[in-house]
C-alpha positions as CSV (number, residue, x, y, z in Angstrom):
1,M,-35.2,-60.0,20.0
2,K,-32.3,-59.5,22.3
3,K,-30.4,-57.6,19.6
4,Y,-33.5,-55.4,19.0
5,C,-33.6,-54.5,22.7
6,I,-29.9,-53.5,22.8
7,I,-30.5,-51.2,19.8
8,L,-33.4,-49.5,21.5
9,L,-31.3,-49.0,24.6
10,L,-28.5,-47.4,22.6
11,L,-30.6,-45.0,20.7
12,P,-30.9,-42.3,23.4
13,F,-27.1,-42.5,23.8
14,L,-26.4,-42.1,20.1
15,N,-28.8,-39.2,19.8
16,S,-27.1,-37.6,22.8
17,C,-23.7,-37.9,21.2
18,T,-24.9,-36.3,18.0
19,S,-26.5,-33.4,19.9
20,D,-23.4,-32.9,22.0
21,Q,-21.2,-32.8,18.8
22,E,-23.6,-30.2,17.2
23,R,-23.4,-28.1,20.3
24,T,-19.6,-27.8,20.1
25,K,-19.3,-26.9,16.4
26,S,-19.9,-23.6,14.6
27,L,-20.3,-23.0,10.9
28,V,-18.0,-20.1,9.6
29,N,-18.3,-18.3,6.3
30,V,-15.3,-16.1,5.4
31,F,-15.8,-13.4,2.8
32,L,-13.3,-11.1,1.1
33,V,-14.3,-7.4,0.4
34,D,-12.3,-4.4,-0.6
35,A,-11.9,-0.6,-0.1
36,P,-11.2,1.1,-3.4
37,A,-8.2,2.9,-4.8
38,D,-7.2,4.8,-8.0
39,I,-6.2,1.7,-10.0
40,D,-7.9,-0.4,-12.8
41,A,-7.4,-3.8,-11.1
42,L,-5.5,-5.6,-8.4
43,W,-5.2,-9.3,-9.3
44,V,-4.2,-11.8,-6.7
45,E,-4.2,-15.6,-6.4
46,V,-6.4,-16.6,-3.4
47,L,-5.5,-20.0,-2.0
48,G,-7.7,-20.1,1.1
49,V,-7.9,-19.0,4.7
50,D,-6.6,-20.3,8.1
51,L,-8.8,-19.9,11.2
52,Q,-7.3,-20.2,14.6
53,T,-9.9,-20.9,17.4
54,A,-9.8,-21.7,21.1
55,A,-12.4,-23.2,23.4
56,F,-14.3,-21.0,25.7
57,G,-12.1,-20.0,28.6
58,D,-8.9,-21.6,27.1
59,N,-7.4,-18.9,24.9
60,A,-3.8,-20.3,25.5
61,N,-4.5,-23.5,23.5
62,G,-5.7,-22.4,20.1
63,E,-5.9,-24.7,17.1
64,S,-5.7,-23.8,13.4
65,Q,-7.9,-25.1,10.6
66,Y,-7.4,-24.4,6.9
67,F,-10.3,-23.9,4.4
68,P,-9.2,-23.7,0.7
69,Y,-10.8,-21.4,-1.8
70,E,-12.7,-23.9,-3.9
71,A,-13.0,-21.9,-7.2
72,G,-11.4,-23.5,-10.2
73,N,-9.8,-20.1,-11.2
74,K,-8.2,-18.7,-8.1
75,R,-7.3,-15.4,-9.7
76,V,-9.4,-12.6,-8.1
77,D,-9.6,-8.9,-9.0
78,I,-10.1,-7.6,-5.5
79,A,-10.6,-4.1,-6.8
80,Q,-14.1,-5.2,-7.9
81,L,-15.1,-6.2,-4.4
82,V,-16.7,-2.9,-3.4
83,G,-20.2,-1.8,-2.5
84,D,-22.4,-4.9,-2.5
85,Q,-19.8,-7.2,-4.0
86,E,-18.2,-9.9,-1.8
87,L,-16.4,-13.2,-2.4
88,L,-16.8,-16.3,-0.3
89,I,-13.2,-17.6,0.1
90,G,-13.7,-20.3,2.8
91,R,-16.5,-22.1,4.6
92,G,-16.6,-24.9,7.1
93,E,-17.2,-26.1,10.7
94,V,-14.8,-25.2,13.5
95,N,-14.9,-25.8,17.2
96,S,-17.1,-23.3,19.0
97,G,-15.3,-20.8,21.3
98,T,-13.2,-17.8,20.3
99,L,-11.9,-17.0,16.9
100,Q,-8.4,-15.6,17.6
101,R,-6.8,-15.2,14.2
102,L,-7.5,-15.2,10.4
103,T,-4.7,-15.8,7.9
104,L,-5.3,-15.1,4.3
105,R,-3.2,-17.3,2.0
106,L,-2.2,-15.9,-1.4
107,G,-0.4,-17.6,-4.3
108,A,2.5,-16.4,-6.3
109,E,0.6,-14.3,-8.9
110,K,0.0,-10.7,-7.8
111,Y,-0.1,-7.7,-10.0
112,V,-1.7,-4.3,-10.4
113,M,-3.2,-2.7,-13.5
114,K,-3.2,1.0,-14.0
115,N,-3.7,2.9,-17.3
116,D,-3.4,-0.5,-19.1
117,V,0.1,-1.1,-17.6
118,R,0.8,-4.3,-15.6
119,T,3.1,-4.1,-12.6
120,D,4.0,-7.4,-10.8
121,L,3.9,-7.2,-7.0
122,T,5.9,-8.9,-4.3
123,L,5.5,-9.4,-0.6
124,N,8.2,-9.6,2.1
125,S,9.1,-13.1,3.3
126,E,6.8,-13.0,6.4
127,Q,3.8,-11.9,4.4
128,E,4.4,-14.6,1.8
129,E,3.6,-17.1,4.5
130,G,0.2,-15.5,5.0
131,L,-1.6,-12.2,5.9
132,S,-2.7,-12.5,9.5
133,I,-5.3,-10.5,11.4
134,D,-5.7,-11.0,15.2
135,V,-9.4,-10.9,16.2
136,D,-11.6,-11.7,19.2
137,F,-14.9,-13.0,17.9
138,T,-17.2,-15.3,19.8
139,L,-18.3,-18.4,17.8
140,R,-21.5,-19.8,19.3
141,P,-22.4,-23.4,18.7
142,G,-25.0,-24.5,16.2
143,I,-25.3,-21.3,14.2
144,S,-23.6,-19.8,11.1
145,H,-21.1,-16.9,11.5
146,D,-20.3,-14.5,8.6
147,I,-16.7,-13.2,9.0
148,Y,-15.3,-10.5,6.6
149,I,-11.7,-9.7,5.6
150,D,-11.6,-6.1,4.3
151,F,-8.6,-5.6,2.0
152,D,-7.8,-1.9,2.1
153,I,-6.1,-1.3,-1.4
154,L,-5.9,2.4,-0.9
155,N,-3.5,2.0,2.1
156,S,-1.9,-1.2,0.7
157,L,-0.4,0.2,-2.5
158,M,2.2,3.0,-2.6
159,Q,3.0,4.2,-6.1
160,N,6.7,5.0,-6.8
161,G,7.0,6.9,-10.0
162,T,4.8,6.1,-13.0
163,S,4.7,2.3,-13.0
164,D,6.3,1.0,-9.8
165,F,4.3,0.0,-6.7
166,T,5.2,-1.1,-3.1
167,F,2.7,-3.7,-1.9
168,S,2.2,-3.9,1.8
169,P,-1.3,-5.3,2.4
170,K,-3.5,-3.6,5.1
171,L,-6.4,-5.8,6.3
172,R,-9.1,-5.6,8.9
173,A,-11.7,-8.2,9.9
174,F,-15.2,-7.9,11.2
175,S,-18.1,-10.1,12.2
176,K,-21.5,-9.4,10.6
177,A,-23.1,-10.3,13.9
178,N,-21.3,-7.5,15.8
179,T,-21.5,-4.7,13.2
180,G,-23.9,-2.7,11.1
181,E,-23.9,-0.9,7.7
182,I,-24.3,2.5,6.0
183,T,-26.0,2.6,2.6
184,G,-27.0,5.3,0.2
185,V,-27.2,6.4,-3.4
186,L,-25.0,9.0,-5.1
187,R,-26.6,11.4,-7.5
188,P,-26.5,12.3,-10.4
189,T,-26.5,8.8,-11.8
190,G,-23.2,7.9,-13.4
191,Q,-21.0,9.9,-11.1
192,N,-18.2,8.3,-9.1
193,A,-16.6,9.3,-5.8
194,Y,-14.5,8.1,-2.9
195,L,-16.5,7.8,0.3
196,Y,-15.1,7.6,3.8
197,A,-16.7,6.8,7.1
198,V,-14.5,8.3,9.8
199,Q,-14.7,7.6,13.5
200,Q,-12.1,9.4,15.5
201,R,-8.8,8.2,13.9
202,D,-10.3,5.2,12.1
203,S,-11.3,5.6,8.5
204,I,-13.3,3.1,6.4
205,S,-13.6,3.7,2.6
206,T,-16.0,2.3,0.0
207,G,-16.8,2.8,-3.6
208,V,-19.9,3.6,-5.8
209,N,-21.6,1.2,-8.1
210,F,-21.4,3.7,-10.9
211,R,-22.3,1.2,-13.5
212,G,-25.7,0.6,-11.9
213,S,-27.8,2.7,-9.6
214,G,-25.0,4.7,-7.9
215,G,-25.5,2.8,-4.7
216,F,-22.8,2.4,-2.0
217,R,-22.5,0.4,1.2
218,F,-20.1,0.6,4.2
219,K,-19.8,-2.7,6.1
220,G,-18.4,-3.6,9.5
221,L,-19.3,-0.4,11.4
222,E,-20.6,0.4,14.8
223,G,-20.9,3.7,16.6
224,T,-21.1,7.3,15.3
225,Y,-19.4,8.3,12.0
226,T,-18.8,11.3,9.8
227,V,-19.2,10.4,6.1
228,F,-17.1,12.3,3.5
229,V,-17.9,12.2,-0.2
230,I,-15.1,13.2,-2.5
231,P,-16.2,13.3,-6.2
232,K,-13.8,12.1,-8.8
233,D,-15.2,14.7,-11.2
234,N,-13.7,18.1,-10.0
235,S,-16.7,19.9,-11.4
236,F,-18.6,18.8,-8.3
237,L,-18.2,19.8,-4.7
238,A,-17.2,17.5,-1.9
239,D,-19.9,16.8,0.8
240,T,-19.9,15.9,4.5
241,I,-22.6,14.1,6.5
242,R,-22.1,14.3,10.2
243,T,-23.4,12.2,13.2
244,V,-24.3,9.1,11.3
245,I,-25.2,6.5,13.9
246,V,-24.7,2.8,13.2
247,Q,-26.0,0.0,15.4
248,S,-25.1,-3.7,15.4
249,Q,-27.0,-5.8,12.9
250,Q,-28.8,-2.7,11.5
251,T,-28.5,-0.6,8.3
252,T,-28.4,3.2,8.4
253,D,-29.7,4.4,5.0
254,L,-28.6,7.9,4.0
255,G,-30.9,8.0,1.0
256,N,-29.9,10.1,-2.0
257,I,-26.8,12.2,-1.8
258,T,-26.9,14.7,-4.6
259,L,-23.6,16.2,-5.6
260,R,-23.6,20.0,-6.0
261,P,-21.9,21.5,-9.1
262,R,-19.2,24.1,-8.6
263,E,-20.3,27.6,-9.5
């Protein structure tokens, strides 16, 4: 009876500890997406991602936590991660507070395919340690946060001659909670194009799901943009859509964009 009474007395304390722990942790999902380029494929070996976080009001004392990419085959063609395609590369709980830095860890295998020719890629010694992005995202306790790493292939690869490339990865990161999207459909079906959402000097690119409906999607936007559509088929004219307003956690749908043939 005495032991039973002690257990009853401890129950509120144990429940309080569990609740306090839940209130200091945040679940983070890290996704990899891509901006397209004029290549067939860009294969990299994804090992995982480091997250550096700091407690609220204590930005000087950040701590890092590593989340491995759990797939058995770690080779990823990031050129396919356009439109609605995204890849979950890390998931887990971190201390709530401020997310200060993301570091993408890549393995040794990296190569580009263009016109059926493979070219192996190298990074400089600093980038071999990891590709880091400084951020300032609030991680609130008890909820799930979707964080995206956007790999800009177009500005990451510089072609030297016919089959040589310089590889200098350009990445940006955004939080789904703080940004919105632009969607639309390119017509006629089967056409492909480069699409750019430009805000002052910042430019975000995306691709068209030309194997399916022709749909496209820009992610990680907020504010007012001008959308440029550059067809890959020179028999069609380029198009411009101005004053496209994007709000946080909302999608701005441009509907059908019909390419006009050259006369």
